[in-house]
DSSP file (Angstrom, degrees, kcal/mol; ACC not computed):
  #  RESIDUE AA STRUCTURE BP1 BP2  ACC     N-H-->O    O-->H-N    N-H-->O    O-->H-N    TCO  KAPPA ALPHA  PHI   PSI    X-CA   Y-CA   Z-CA
    1    1 A M              0   0    0      0, 0.0     2,-0.3     0, 0.0     0, 0.0   0.000 360.0 360.0 360.0 114.4  119.0  102.4   94.2
    2    2 A Q        -     0   0    0    120,-0.0     2,-0.3     2,-0.0   120,-0.2  -0.687 360.0-141.2 -88.4 141.3  117.1  101.7   91.0
    3    3 A H        -     0   0    0    118,-1.4    87,-0.0    -2,-0.3    88,-0.0  -0.785   7.0-154.6-100.6 145.4  117.8   98.5   89.1
    4    4 A T  S    S+     0   0    0     -2,-0.3     2,-0.2   118,-0.1    -1,-0.1   0.684  73.3  84.0 -90.7 -20.1  117.9   98.4   85.3
    5    5 A K  S    S-     0   0    0      1,-0.1    -2,-0.1     2,-0.0     2,-0.1  -0.534  82.0-119.2 -80.9 149.2  117.1   94.7   85.1
    6    6 A T     >  -     0   0    0     -2,-0.2     4,-2.3   116,-0.1     5,-0.2  -0.378  27.1-106.6 -78.9 166.5  113.5   93.5   85.3
    7    7 A K  H  > S+     0   0    0    116,-0.6     4,-2.6     1,-0.2     5,-0.2   0.917 121.1  50.7 -57.9 -45.7  112.4   91.2   88.1
    8    8 A G  H  > S+     0   0    0      1,-0.2     4,-2.3     2,-0.2    -1,-0.2   0.881 109.2  50.0 -63.1 -40.3  112.2   88.3   85.6
    9    9 A Q  H  > S+     0   0    0      2,-0.2     4,-2.2     1,-0.2    -1,-0.2   0.923 112.6  47.0 -64.0 -44.0  115.7   88.9   84.3
   10   10 A M  H  X S+     0   0    0     -4,-2.3     4,-2.2     1,-0.2    -2,-0.2   0.911 111.5  51.0 -65.1 -42.5  117.1   89.0   87.8
   11   11 A E  H  X S+     0   0    0     -4,-2.6     4,-2.3     1,-0.2    -1,-0.2   0.915 111.1  48.6 -61.2 -43.4  115.2   85.8   88.9
   12   12 A A  H  X S+     0   0    0     -4,-2.3     4,-2.4     1,-0.2    -2,-0.2   0.902 110.7  50.4 -64.6 -41.7  116.6   83.9   85.8
   13   13 A E  H  X S+     0   0    0     -4,-2.2     4,-2.2     2,-0.2    -1,-0.2   0.895 110.8  48.9 -64.8 -39.9  120.2   85.0   86.5
   14   14 A I  H  X S+     0   0    0     -4,-2.2     4,-2.4     2,-0.2    -2,-0.2   0.923 110.8  51.0 -65.5 -43.8  120.0   83.9   90.1
   15   15 A S  H  X S+     0   0    0     -4,-2.3     4,-2.3     1,-0.2    -2,-0.2   0.937 110.8  48.4 -57.5 -47.9  118.5   80.5   89.1
   16   16 A D  H  X S+     0   0    0     -4,-2.4     4,-2.3     1,-0.2    -1,-0.2   0.903 112.1  48.8 -60.3 -42.6  121.3   80.0   86.6
   17   17 A A  H  X S+     0   0    0     -4,-2.2     4,-2.3     2,-0.2    -1,-0.2   0.869 110.2  51.3 -67.0 -36.8  124.0   80.9   89.1
   18   18 A M  H  X S+     0   0    0     -4,-2.4     4,-2.3     2,-0.2    -2,-0.2   0.907 110.9  47.8 -67.2 -41.7  122.5   78.6   91.8
   19   19 A V  H  X S+     0   0    0     -4,-2.3     4,-2.3     2,-0.2    -2,-0.2   0.925 111.8  50.6 -63.4 -44.5  122.5   75.7   89.3
   20   20 A K  H  X S+     0   0    0     -4,-2.3     4,-2.2     1,-0.2    -2,-0.2   0.922 110.6  49.1 -59.9 -45.7  126.1   76.4   88.3
   21   21 A L  H  X S+     0   0    0     -4,-2.3     4,-2.2     1,-0.2    -1,-0.2   0.923 111.1  49.1 -61.7 -44.8  127.2   76.5   91.9
   22   22 A Q  H  X S+     0   0    0     -4,-2.3     4,-2.7     1,-0.2     6,-0.6   0.891 110.6  50.8 -64.7 -38.0  125.5   73.2   92.8
   23   23 A R  H  X S+     0   0    0     -4,-2.3     4,-1.8     1,-0.2    -1,-0.2   0.901 110.9  49.1 -64.2 -40.1  127.1   71.6   89.7
   24   24 A E  H  < S+     0   0    0     -4,-2.2    -2,-0.2    -5,-0.2    -1,-0.2   0.882 117.7  40.5 -65.6 -37.6  130.5   72.8   90.7
   25   25 A Q  H  < S+     0   0    0     -4,-2.2    -2,-0.2    -5,-0.2    -1,-0.2   0.848 130.8  21.3 -81.9 -35.2  130.1   71.6   94.3
   26   26 A T  H  < S-     0   0    0     -4,-2.7    -3,-0.2     2,-0.3    -2,-0.2   0.540  97.3-115.8-115.0  -9.2  128.4   68.2   93.7
   27   27 A G  S  < S+     0   0    0     -4,-1.8     2,-0.3    -5,-0.4    -4,-0.2   0.385  94.0  56.5  86.3  -5.7  129.2   67.3   90.2
   28   28 A R        -     0   0    0     -6,-0.6    -2,-0.3    21,-0.1    -1,-0.1  -0.982  68.8-149.3-151.2 157.5  125.5   67.4   89.2
   29   29 A G        -     0   0    0     -2,-0.3   -10,-0.1     1,-0.1    -9,-0.1  -0.737  32.7 -79.8-123.9 173.0  122.9   70.1   89.3
   30   30 A P        -     0   0    0      0, 0.0    18,-0.2     0, 0.0    19,-0.2  -0.335  33.0-129.0 -67.7 154.4  119.1   70.2   89.7
   31   31 A N  S    S+     0   0    0     16,-1.6     2,-0.3    17,-0.2    17,-0.2   0.812  91.4  17.7 -74.5 -30.1  117.0   69.5   86.7
   32   32 A Q  E     -A   47   0A   0     15,-1.0    15,-3.0     2,-0.0     2,-0.4  -0.991  63.9-170.9-141.4 149.1  115.0   72.7   87.2
   33   33 A A  E     -A   46   0A   0     -2,-0.3     2,-0.4    13,-0.2    13,-0.2  -0.997   3.2-177.6-140.9 136.5  115.5   75.9   89.1
   34   34 A H  E     -A   45   0A   0     11,-2.3    11,-3.2    -2,-0.4     2,-0.4  -0.999   6.5-163.7-134.2 136.6  113.0   78.7   89.8
   35   35 A T  E     -A   44   0A   0     -2,-0.4     2,-0.4     9,-0.2     9,-0.2  -0.960   3.5-168.0-121.6 139.2  113.7   82.0   91.7
   36   36 A Y  E     -A   43   0A   0      7,-2.7     7,-2.9    -2,-0.4     2,-0.6  -0.993  12.6-149.7-129.6 127.1  111.0   84.3   93.0
   37   37 A I  E     +A   42   0A   0     -2,-0.4     2,-0.5     5,-0.2     5,-0.2  -0.872  21.4 176.0 -94.9 119.7  111.6   87.8   94.3
   38   38 A I  E >   -A   41   0A   0      3,-2.8     3,-1.9    -2,-0.6     2,-0.2  -0.898  56.2 -70.8-130.3 100.0  109.0   88.5   97.0
   39   39 A E  T 3  S-     0   0    0     -2,-0.5    80,-1.5     1,-0.3    79,-1.1  -0.338 120.3  -5.9  53.0-112.3  109.4   91.9   98.7
   40   40 A D  T 3  S+     0   0    0     77,-0.3    74,-3.5    -2,-0.2     2,-0.3   0.088 124.6  81.1-100.1  24.2  112.5   91.5  100.9
   41   41 A M  E <   -AB  38 113A   0     -3,-1.9    -3,-2.8    72,-0.2     2,-0.5  -0.951  59.1-154.3-130.7 149.2  113.0   87.8  100.2
   42   42 A I  E     -AB  37 112A   0     70,-2.2    70,-2.8    -2,-0.3     2,-0.5  -0.992  14.6-162.2-117.2 122.4  114.4   85.7   97.4
   43   43 A L  E     -AB  36 111A   0     -7,-2.9    -7,-2.7    -2,-0.5     2,-0.5  -0.927   5.0-169.3-105.6 123.4  112.9   82.2   97.2
   44   44 A V  E     -AB  35 110A   0     66,-2.9    66,-2.1    -2,-0.5     2,-0.6  -0.962   1.4-169.1-116.6 123.9  115.0   79.7   95.2
   45   45 A R  E     -AB  34 109A   0    -11,-3.2   -11,-2.3    -2,-0.5     2,-0.5  -0.949   2.2-172.8-116.5 114.0  113.4   76.3   94.4
   46   46 A L  E     -AB  33 108A   0     62,-2.9    62,-3.0    -2,-0.6     2,-0.3  -0.922  11.9-152.1-107.9 127.0  115.7   73.6   93.0
   47   47 A Q  E     +A   32   0A   0    -15,-3.0   -16,-1.6    -2,-0.5   -15,-1.0  -0.766  67.2  11.5-105.8 146.6  114.1   70.5   91.7
   48   48 A E  S    S+     0   0    0     57,-0.4    -1,-0.2    -2,-0.3   -17,-0.2   0.957  71.2 149.5  58.0  57.9  115.5   66.9   91.6
   49   49 A V        +     0   0    0     57,-3.1     2,-0.2    -3,-0.3    58,-0.1   0.598  36.6 100.6 -93.4 -13.2  118.6   67.6   93.7
   50   50 A L        -     0   0    0     56,-0.5    53,-0.0     1,-0.1    17,-0.0  -0.529  67.8-133.5 -79.7 139.0  118.9   64.2   95.2
   51   51 A T     >  -     0   0    0     -2,-0.2     4,-2.5     1,-0.1     5,-0.2  -0.383  31.4-103.0 -76.7 164.4  121.5   61.8   93.8
   52   52 A P  H  > S+     0   0    0      0, 0.0     4,-1.8     0, 0.0     5,-0.1   0.895 124.9  52.0 -56.1 -39.3  120.4   58.1   93.1
   53   53 A A  H  > S+     0   0    0      2,-0.2     4,-1.7     1,-0.2     5,-0.1   0.907 109.2  49.4 -63.9 -41.4  122.2   57.1   96.4
   54   54 A E  H  > S+     0   0    0      1,-0.2     4,-1.4     2,-0.2    -1,-0.2   0.898 107.4  54.6 -64.9 -39.5  120.4   59.7   98.4
   55   55 A R  H  < S+     0   0    0     -4,-2.5    -1,-0.2     1,-0.2     3,-0.2   0.882 106.6  52.3 -61.5 -36.8  117.0   58.6   96.9
   56   56 A Q  H >< S+     0   0    0     -4,-1.8     3,-1.2     1,-0.2    -1,-0.2   0.896 107.1  53.1 -63.9 -39.9  117.9   55.0   98.1
   57   57 A L  H >< S+     0   0    0     -4,-1.7     3,-1.2     1,-0.2     7,-0.3   0.774  93.3  71.7 -66.3 -26.5  118.5   56.3  101.6
   58   58 A T  T 3< S+     0   0    0     -4,-1.4    -1,-0.2     1,-0.3    -2,-0.1   0.468  71.6  91.0 -74.2   2.4  115.1   58.1  101.8
   59   59 A G  T <  S+     0   0    0     -3,-1.2    -1,-0.3    -4,-0.1    -2,-0.1   0.577  92.5  34.1 -73.8  -8.5  113.4   54.7  102.1
   60   60 A N  S <> S-     0   0    0     -3,-1.2     4,-2.4     1,-0.1     5,-0.2  -0.976  87.3-109.6-143.8 159.0  113.5   54.8  105.9
   61   61 A P  H  > S+     0   0    0      0, 0.0     4,-2.2     0, 0.0     5,-0.1   0.860 116.4  51.3 -57.6 -39.6  113.4   57.5  108.6
   62   62 A H  H  > S+     0   0    0      1,-0.2     4,-2.2     2,-0.2     5,-0.1   0.928 111.6  47.9 -65.0 -42.9  117.1   57.2  109.5
   63   63 A G  H  > S+     0   0    0     -6,-0.2     4,-2.4     2,-0.2    -5,-0.2   0.891 109.4  53.3 -63.1 -40.1  118.1   57.6  105.9
   64   64 A Q  H  X S+     0   0    0     -4,-2.4     4,-2.3    -7,-0.3    -1,-0.2   0.915 109.1  49.5 -60.2 -43.2  115.8   60.6  105.5
   65   65 A S  H  X S+     0   0    0     -4,-2.2     4,-2.6     1,-0.2    -2,-0.2   0.898 110.0  50.8 -63.7 -41.4  117.5   62.2  108.5
   66   66 A L  H  X S+     0   0    0     -4,-2.2     4,-2.6     2,-0.2    -2,-0.2   0.912 110.4  49.1 -62.4 -43.3  120.9   61.6  107.0
   67   67 A V  H  X S+     0   0    0     -4,-2.4     4,-2.5     2,-0.2     5,-0.2   0.925 112.6  47.7 -63.0 -44.9  120.0   63.1  103.7
   68   68 A K  H  X S+     0   0    0     -4,-2.3     4,-2.4     1,-0.2    -2,-0.2   0.922 112.7  48.9 -62.4 -44.1  118.6   66.2  105.3
   69   69 A Q  H  X S+     0   0    0     -4,-2.6     4,-2.5     2,-0.2    -2,-0.2   0.915 111.0  50.6 -61.7 -43.2  121.6   66.6  107.6
   70   70 A F  H  X S+     0   0    0     -4,-2.6     4,-2.6     1,-0.2    -2,-0.2   0.940 112.5  45.3 -60.7 -48.2  124.0   66.2  104.6
   71   71 A H  H  X S+     0   0    0     -4,-2.5     4,-2.1     1,-0.2    -1,-0.2   0.873 112.5  51.4 -66.5 -36.2  122.1   68.9  102.6
   72   72 A Q  H  X S+     0   0    0     -4,-2.4     4,-2.0    -5,-0.2    -1,-0.2   0.917 111.5  47.8 -64.5 -42.6  122.0   71.2  105.5
   73   73 A Q  H  X S+     0   0    0     -4,-2.5     4,-2.4     2,-0.2    -2,-0.2   0.911 111.3  49.9 -65.2 -42.6  125.7   70.8  106.1
   74   74 A M  H  X S+     0   0    0     -4,-2.6     4,-2.0     1,-0.2    -1,-0.2   0.879 109.4  52.5 -62.5 -37.9  126.5   71.4  102.4
   75   75 A H  H  < S+     0   0    0     -4,-2.1     4,-0.3     2,-0.2    -1,-0.2   0.898 110.0  48.3 -65.0 -40.0  124.3   74.5  102.5
   76   76 A E  H >< S+     0   0    0     -4,-2.0     3,-0.9     1,-0.2     4,-0.3   0.898 110.0  51.5 -66.3 -40.5  126.2   75.8  105.5
   77   77 A I  H 3< S+     0   0    0     -4,-2.4     3,-0.4     1,-0.2     4,-0.2   0.886 116.1  41.3 -62.4 -38.3  129.6   75.1  103.8
   78   78 A A  T 3X S+     0   0    0     -4,-2.0     4,-2.7     1,-0.2     3,-0.4   0.387  83.4 111.6 -89.2   3.0  128.4   77.0  100.7
   79   79 A R  H <> S+     0   0    0     -3,-0.9     4,-2.8    -4,-0.3     5,-0.2   0.861  76.8  46.7 -49.0 -48.7  126.8   79.8  102.7
   80   80 A R  H  > S+     0   0    0     -3,-0.4     4,-2.3    -4,-0.3    -1,-0.3   0.904 113.9  48.5 -64.9 -40.0  129.2   82.6  101.7
   81   81 A D  H  > S+     0   0    0     -3,-0.4     4,-2.1    -4,-0.2    -1,-0.2   0.904 112.5  49.1 -64.4 -40.9  129.1   81.6   98.0
   82   82 A L  H  X S+     0   0    0     -4,-2.7     4,-2.1     2,-0.2    -2,-0.2   0.928 111.6  48.3 -64.4 -45.5  125.2   81.6   98.1
   83   83 A E  H  X S+     0   0    0     -4,-2.8     4,-3.2    -5,-0.3     5,-0.3   0.906 109.5  54.1 -59.8 -41.3  125.1   85.0   99.8
   84   84 A Q  H  X S+     0   0    0     -4,-2.3     4,-2.7    -5,-0.2     5,-0.2   0.893 106.4  51.6 -62.3 -40.6  127.6   86.3   97.2
   85   85 A I  H  X S+     0   0    0     -4,-2.1     4,-1.7     2,-0.2    -1,-0.2   0.956 115.0  41.9 -59.5 -50.2  125.3   85.1   94.3
   86   86 A I  H  X S+     0   0    0     -4,-2.1     4,-1.8     1,-0.2     6,-0.4   0.936 117.3  46.6 -64.4 -46.7  122.3   86.9   95.9
   87   87 A E  H  X S+     0   0    0     -4,-3.2     4,-2.4     1,-0.2    -1,-0.2   0.884 112.2  49.4 -66.5 -39.2  124.2   90.0   96.8
   88   88 A S  H  < S+     0   0    0     -4,-2.7    -1,-0.2    -5,-0.3    -2,-0.2   0.837 116.5  42.0 -71.4 -30.4  125.9   90.4   93.5
   89   89 A H  H  < S+     0   0    0     -4,-1.7    -1,-0.2    -5,-0.2    -2,-0.2   0.732 127.2  29.7 -86.3 -22.7  122.7   90.0   91.5
   90   90 A T  H  < S-     0   0    0     -4,-1.8    -3,-0.2     2,-0.2    -2,-0.2   0.715  88.4-132.6-109.3 -25.1  120.5   92.1   93.7
   91   91 A G  S  < S+     0   0    0     -4,-2.4     2,-0.3     1,-0.3    -4,-0.1   0.566  72.0 115.3  77.2   7.9  122.7   94.8   95.3
   92   92 A C        -     0   0    0     -6,-0.4     2,-0.4    -5,-0.1    -1,-0.3  -0.771  69.2-116.7-107.8 154.8  121.1   93.9   98.6
   93   93 A R        -     0   0    0     -2,-0.3    22,-1.6    -3,-0.1     2,-0.5  -0.732  24.9-125.9 -89.2 138.8  122.7   92.4  101.7
   94   94 A V  E     -C  114   0A   0     -2,-0.4    20,-0.3    20,-0.2     3,-0.1  -0.741  26.1-179.9 -83.7 124.6  121.5   88.9  102.8
   95   95 A T  E     -     0   0A   0     18,-3.3     2,-0.3    -2,-0.5    19,-0.2   0.736  65.2  -3.4 -97.7 -26.5  120.5   89.1  106.5
   96   96 A S  E     -C  113   0A   0     17,-1.2    17,-2.8     2,-0.0     2,-0.4  -0.985  56.2-147.4-160.9 158.3  119.5   85.4  106.9
   97   97 A I  E     -C  112   0A   0     -2,-0.3     2,-0.4    15,-0.2    15,-0.2  -0.992   9.8-174.1-130.4 136.6  119.1   82.2  105.0
   98   98 A H  E     +C  111   0A   0     13,-2.4    13,-3.3    -2,-0.4     2,-0.3  -0.999  16.7 166.5-129.2 130.0  116.5   79.4  105.6
   99   99 A S  E     +C  110   0A   0     -2,-0.4     2,-0.3    11,-0.2    11,-0.2  -0.980  12.9 169.6-146.4 157.5  116.7   76.2  103.7
  100  100 A D  E     -C  109   0A   0      9,-2.2     9,-2.6    -2,-0.3     2,-0.4  -0.975  20.5-141.1-158.7 156.0  115.3   72.6  103.6
  101  101 A V  E     -C  108   0A   0     -2,-0.3     2,-0.6     7,-0.2     7,-0.2  -0.971  18.7-133.1-121.2 139.5  115.3   69.6  101.2
  102  102 A S     >  -     0   0    0      5,-3.0     4,-1.7    -2,-0.4     5,-0.2  -0.816   9.2-164.7 -92.1 122.5  112.3   67.4  100.8
  103  103 A T  T  4 S+     0   0    0     -2,-0.6    -1,-0.1     2,-0.2   -45,-0.1   0.590  91.0  53.5 -79.6  -9.2  113.2   63.7  100.9
  104  104 A K  T  4 S+     0   0    0      3,-0.1    -1,-0.2     1,-0.0    -2,-0.0   0.901 123.8  20.0 -87.1 -48.9  109.8   63.0   99.3
  105  105 A T  T  4 S-     0   0    0      2,-0.2   -57,-0.4   -57,-0.0    -2,-0.2   0.642  95.0-127.9 -98.6 -16.5  110.0   65.2   96.3
  106  106 A G     <  +     0   0    0     -4,-1.7   -57,-3.1     1,-0.3   -56,-0.5   0.721  63.9 130.5  75.4  21.2  113.7   65.7   96.0
  107  107 A E        -     0   0    0     -5,-0.2    -5,-3.0   -60,-0.2     2,-0.4  -0.804  46.0-147.6-108.8 153.9  113.4   69.5   95.8
  108  108 A Q  E     -BC  46 101A   0    -62,-3.0   -62,-2.9    -2,-0.3     2,-0.4  -0.959   8.8-164.6-119.0 133.9  115.3   72.1   97.8
  109  109 A L  E     -BC  45 100A   0     -9,-2.6    -9,-2.2    -2,-0.4     2,-0.4  -0.950   7.0-179.2-116.4 138.0  113.9   75.4   98.9
  110  110 A A  E     -BC  44  99A   0    -66,-2.1   -66,-2.9    -2,-0.4     2,-0.5  -0.999  10.3-160.2-135.3 135.8  116.0   78.3  100.2
  111  111 A I  E     -BC  43  98A   0    -13,-3.3   -13,-2.4    -2,-0.4     2,-0.6  -0.971   4.4-162.8-116.3 125.7  114.8   81.6  101.3
  112  112 A Y  E     -BC  42  97A   0    -70,-2.8   -70,-2.2    -2,-0.5     2,-0.5  -0.942   9.5-150.5-109.2 117.2  117.2   84.6  101.4
  113  113 A V  E     -BC  41  96A   0    -17,-2.8   -18,-3.3    -2,-0.6   -17,-1.2  -0.770  16.6-152.1 -90.9 130.3  116.1   87.5  103.5
  114  114 A L  E     - C   0  94A   0    -74,-3.5   -20,-0.2    -2,-0.5   -74,-0.1  -0.512  24.6-115.9-101.1 166.4  117.4   90.8  102.3
  115  115 A D  S    S+     0   0    0    -22,-1.6     2,-0.3    -2,-0.2   -21,-0.1   0.499  96.5  16.2 -80.4  -3.7  118.2   94.1  104.1
  116  116 A R  S    S-     0   0    0    -23,-0.2     2,-1.2   -76,-0.1    -2,-0.2  -0.978  94.8 -80.2-158.8 169.1  115.5   95.9  102.1
  117  117 A N        -     0   0    0     -2,-0.3     4,-0.4     1,-0.2     3,-0.4  -0.633  41.6-178.9 -77.6  98.7  112.4   95.4   99.9
  118  118 A L  S >> S+     0   0    0     -2,-1.2     3,-1.6   -79,-1.1     4,-0.9   0.857  73.2  67.1 -67.6 -36.8  114.0   94.6   96.5
  119  119 A E  G >4 S+     0   0    0    -80,-1.5     3,-0.6     1,-0.3    -1,-0.2   0.850  97.6  52.7 -57.5 -36.2  110.7   94.2   94.7
  120  120 A T  G 34 S+     0   0    0     -3,-0.4    -1,-0.3     1,-0.2    -2,-0.2   0.702 106.6  54.7 -73.3 -17.3  109.9   97.9   95.1
  121  121 A L  G <4 S+     0   0    0     -3,-1.6  -118,-1.4    -4,-0.4    -1,-0.2   0.630  91.4  89.6 -88.6 -14.8  113.3   98.9   93.6
  122  122 A L  S << S-     0   0    0     -4,-0.9     2,-0.2    -3,-0.6  -116,-0.1  -0.567  85.6-106.9 -87.6 145.4  112.8   96.9   90.4
  123  123 A P        -     0   0    0      0, 0.0  -116,-0.6     0, 0.0     2,-0.1  -0.461  36.5-122.1 -66.4 138.2  111.2   98.3   87.3
  124  124 A R    >>  -     0   0    0     -2,-0.2     4,-1.6  -118,-0.1     3,-1.0  -0.455  26.9-105.6 -76.7 157.5  107.7   97.0   86.7
  125  125 A R  H 3> S+     0   0    0      1,-0.3     4,-0.6     2,-0.2     3,-0.3   0.879 122.0  46.6 -52.6 -45.1  107.1   95.2   83.5
  126  126 A H  H 34 S+     0   0    0      1,-0.2    -1,-0.3     2,-0.2     3,-0.1   0.746 106.8  60.1 -73.5 -20.5  105.1   98.1   82.0
  127  127 A D  H <4 S+     0   0    0     -3,-1.0    -1,-0.2     1,-0.2    -2,-0.2   0.840 106.5  46.2 -71.2 -32.3  107.8  100.6   83.2
  128  128 A S  H  < S+     0   0    0     -4,-1.6    -1,-0.2    -3,-0.3    -2,-0.2   0.571  91.2 100.3 -88.8  -8.1  110.4   98.9   81.1
  129  129 A A  S  < S-     0   0    0     -4,-0.6     2,-0.0    -5,-0.2    -5,-0.0  -0.502  86.9 -98.6 -76.5 146.1  108.3   98.6   77.9
  130  130 A P        -     0   0    0      0, 0.0     2,-0.3     0, 0.0    -1,-0.1  -0.367  39.5-123.1 -63.3 141.1  108.9  101.2   75.2
  131  131 A R              0   0    0      1,-0.1    -4,-0.0    -4,-0.1    -3,-0.0  -0.623 360.0 360.0 -86.4 144.7  106.4  104.1   75.3
  132  132 A R              0   0    0     -2,-0.3    -1,-0.1     0, 0.0     0, 0.0   0.394 360.0 360.0-106.3 360.0  104.3  104.9   72.3
């Protein structure tokens, strides 16, 4: 299955959808989002995801653990929505998800493993450029 969107277009659309979902679920979204397609994986990096209250909790080990547990639980609750975003934008099935939030930097990383190598299916930048 060949895709008509470029890798960069697909990455931007996934980032936008992830920010929108987080805003809908938590009332606020990350300040920045970057998505990277790497072979059969999608890496989504959301920056500044912690609320002011969560940042206060990260001042001690117990608070850090609570923040991590909360974000892990929220990720599990949203799992089907997250899979749907990836699957609808890529046409690939998600086989597993791995995620973590840093209580030091306030960023969240999620890796979505796909059922095939998406990168090989996407047009390369020079393939999509008009020919002269």
